[in-house]
Structure formats: structure tokens, C-alpha cells
C-alpha positions as CSV (number, residue, x, y, z in Angstrom):
1,M,-23.8,2.2,7.6
2,P,-23.1,0.6,4.2
3,V,-22.4,-2.7,5.2
4,D,-25.1,-5.1,4.8
5,E,-23.8,-8.6,6.2
6,P,-25.9,-9.1,9.5
7,M,-22.9,-10.9,11.1
8,L,-20.3,-7.7,10.6
9,R,-23.3,-5.3,12.3
10,H,-22.4,-6.1,15.5
11,A,-18.9,-7.5,15.1
12,R,-16.4,-5.7,17.4
13,R,-13.8,-7.5,16.5
14,I,-12.7,-8.8,12.3
15,L,-10.2,-10.1,10.5
16,V,-9.5,-9.2,7.1
17,I,-7.5,-11.9,5.5
18,G,-6.5,-13.2,1.6
19,C,-3.5,-12.9,-0.7
20,P,-1.2,-10.1,-1.3
21,G,-2.4,-7.5,-3.5
22,G,-5.9,-8.7,-2.9
23,G,-7.3,-5.3,-1.2
24,K,-7.4,-6.7,2.5
25,S,-6.1,-3.1,3.7
26,V,-8.3,-0.9,1.5
27,L,-10.9,-3.0,2.4
28,A,-10.4,-3.2,6.5
29,R,-9.6,0.7,6.3
30,A,-13.5,1.5,4.8
31,L,-14.8,-0.7,7.0
32,S,-13.2,0.8,10.0
33,T,-14.7,3.9,9.1
34,S,-18.2,2.6,8.1
35,L,-18.2,0.4,11.2
36,D,-16.2,2.5,13.9
37,L,-13.9,0.3,14.5
38,P,-9.6,1.3,15.2
39,Y,-8.1,0.0,12.0
40,I,-4.7,-2.6,12.7
41,S,-2.7,-3.7,9.8
42,M,-0.1,-6.3,10.5
43,D,2.7,-5.3,8.7
44,R,2.4,-1.8,10.1
45,D,1.6,-2.5,13.9
46,F,3.3,-6.0,14.5
47,Y,5.7,-7.2,12.0
48,W,7.7,-4.6,10.1
49,L,10.2,-2.0,11.3
50,P,12.1,0.8,9.4
51,G,14.6,-0.8,7.0
52,W,12.4,-3.4,6.1
53,R,13.9,-5.5,9.3
54,K,11.4,-8.1,10.6
55,R,10.7,-8.0,14.5
56,D,11.5,-11.3,16.4
57,R,8.6,-13.3,16.4
58,S,8.3,-13.4,20.3
59,D,8.0,-9.4,19.9
60,I,5.3,-10.0,17.3
61,D,3.5,-12.3,19.1
62,R,3.4,-10.4,22.1
63,L,2.0,-7.0,20.3
64,I,-0.9,-9.1,18.8
65,A,-1.6,-10.4,21.7
66,K,-2.4,-7.0,23.4
67,A,-4.0,-5.9,20.0
68,V,-6.5,-8.5,20.1
69,A,-7.4,-8.4,23.6
70,E,-9.0,-4.8,22.7
71,E,-12.3,-5.3,22.8
72,R,-12.8,-3.6,19.2
73,W,-10.6,-3.5,16.3
74,I,-10.7,-4.5,12.6
75,M,-7.2,-5.8,11.7
76,D,-5.7,-6.9,7.7
77,G,-3.1,-9.4,7.3
78,T,-3.2,-13.2,7.0
79,G,-0.3,-13.9,8.7
80,L,-1.0,-17.7,9.5
81,S,1.5,-17.8,12.2
82,S,-0.5,-15.6,14.7
83,F,-4.0,-17.4,13.3
84,H,-3.7,-19.2,17.0
85,L,-3.4,-15.5,18.5
86,R,-6.1,-13.9,16.6
87,L,-9.0,-16.1,15.6
88,P,-10.1,-17.4,19.1
89,R,-10.6,-13.2,19.8
90,A,-12.7,-12.2,16.4
91,D,-16.1,-12.0,16.0
92,A,-16.0,-12.1,12.1
93,V,-13.7,-13.1,9.6
94,I,-13.7,-11.4,5.8
95,W,-11.2,-13.8,3.2
96,L,-10.9,-11.7,0.0
97,R,-10.3,-15.0,-1.8
98,L,-9.7,-13.1,-5.1
99,S,-7.9,-14.9,-8.6
100,R,-4.1,-15.2,-8.4
101,Y,-4.1,-12.6,-11.6
102,A,-6.4,-9.8,-9.7
103,C,-3.9,-10.4,-6.7
104,L,-1.2,-10.2,-8.9
105,Y,-2.5,-7.6,-10.6
106,G,-3.2,-5.7,-7.4
107,A,0.2,-6.0,-6.3
108,V,2.1,-4.8,-9.8
109,S,0.1,-1.9,-9.5
110,R,0.8,-1.0,-6.0
111,T,4.0,-0.9,-6.5
112,F,3.7,1.7,-9.4
113,R,1.5,3.3,-7.3
114,Y,3.8,3.5,-4.2
115,F,7.4,3.0,-5.9
116,G,9.8,4.2,-3.3
117,R,7.5,6.0,-1.0
118,N,5.3,4.6,2.3
119,R,2.1,3.3,1.9
120,P,-0.5,3.8,4.8
121,E,-0.2,0.4,5.8
122,L,3.5,0.2,6.0
123,P,5.5,1.7,9.0
124,A,8.1,4.7,8.1
125,G,11.2,3.6,6.7
126,C,9.5,0.0,4.7
127,P,9.5,2.0,1.1
128,E,7.5,0.1,-1.1
129,R,9.1,-2.9,-3.0
130,L,7.9,-6.3,-5.0
131,S,10.2,-9.2,-5.2
132,L,9.9,-12.6,-6.9
133,D,9.4,-14.4,-4.2
134,A,6.3,-12.4,-3.4
135,L,5.5,-13.2,-6.7
136,A,5.7,-16.2,-6.3
137,Y,4.1,-16.5,-3.0
138,I,0.6,-14.8,-4.4
139,W,1.0,-17.6,-7.6
140,N,1.4,-20.1,-5.3
141,F,-1.4,-18.8,-2.5
142,E,-4.2,-21.0,-3.3
143,R,-2.2,-23.9,-3.5
144,D,0.0,-23.6,-0.5
145,A,-1.7,-21.0,1.9
146,A,-5.7,-21.9,1.4
147,P,-5.8,-25.1,2.5
148,L,-3.7,-24.2,5.5
149,I,-6.6,-21.0,6.1
150,E,-9.2,-23.3,5.5
151,A,-7.8,-25.8,8.4
152,A,-7.4,-22.4,10.9
153,L,-11.2,-21.5,10.1
154,Q,-12.6,-25.0,10.9
155,D,-10.6,-25.4,13.7
156,H,-11.9,-22.0,15.2
157,G,-15.5,-22.5,14.4
158,F,-15.2,-20.4,11.4
159,A,-15.7,-22.1,8.5
160,N,-19.6,-21.2,7.4
161,S,-19.4,-18.4,8.7
162,T,-16.6,-16.4,6.9
163,V,-17.3,-13.9,4.4
164,I,-15.8,-14.5,1.5
165,I,-15.6,-12.2,-1.2
166,R,-13.9,-13.0,-4.9
167,S,-13.7,-9.2,-6.4
168,R,-12.8,-6.0,-6.4
169,K,-16.2,-4.9,-7.6
170,A,-17.7,-7.3,-4.8
171,A,-15.6,-5.9,-2.1
172,S,-16.6,-2.2,-3.2
173,R,-20.2,-3.0,-2.8
174,F,-19.7,-5.1,0.6
175,A,-17.8,-1.9,1.8
176,G,-20.5,0.9,0.4
177,V,-17.6,2.5,-1.4
């Protein structure tokens, strides 16, 4: 097993969170393989229906509650509005906290790589796209979302135990790829 983080060796339920474009899905899929944990994509499994239609909030929460009740999983996606369902069931949290420039690069390069096609962590019928709103969200993530994430992690006892990864190189080393 390439993962050298003691807390993760025995974790059965892991959240991988961070800014869009930061590599959450890549890391979660790699760890899913090395730790033999079922991979869950919040975008694919909870949020989106074909044609980029968003599920009703009650359906999203029901699906998340069912998934986190399982004994073993690794889930990628920040989804602040569902932290109250996911954090109490998690054994470990990995926060990909890359710079805004690294996340912007990741989102734009991913768009070019998959443009007009589905990437693996999206449901069928949701071809890759990138909007100005998404770029603005990435640009302002540290200012707007990071304090809310920090507060939620504090509230759920993860303030001092969250694994924070600050570069793609460190994420690759961490996953052993």
C-alpha cells in the first residue's frame, strides 16, 4: 500500500475535498484502488442528472445518507451543504488545498481534455463544460469556501487531523502514483 499516512491505513470512510480543478477525483480514484475502497463521486452519484439537470435537494440528501451509511467508501466532492451528513461518518478527510492558479489550470486543462465528452466522475449526458461562474468560484474559493470548510472541520473534530495537500506533486506522492 503506497499510502504512508498512519490515519489512512485503517480508515474505512474517507472524504476528499477541495476546490474544483484541484484533482479531488484523480486522488480519490487512485486511493480507491490502493486502499480497496469503493469510489463515490458526488457529482455523478448525487448531484447531476443527464443534461446537467440538478437533482432535488431532498433526493441528494437521501442518496448521500444512504451512501455514507455504508461501511467502506472514499468520496470526492466538497459539497458544503452536505457536510452535516458526511463528516460524522468519515474516518478521515483529505483536503486538496492547491493555489487558485493550480485549480484554474486544472479546470481549464480538464475542459480541453474532455470538452464535449463525459469525464468518468460525471453521469452520462453531462459533457464537460466550463463557465465564468465556475471560474469565479475557483478564483474566490479560499476567500469564500475555505473558512466554511475550516469551521465544519472544527465542528466535527477534524481540525487537527485533516490531511492537507498543497500541490499536485504532493498528491501524486501521497497516492503513490
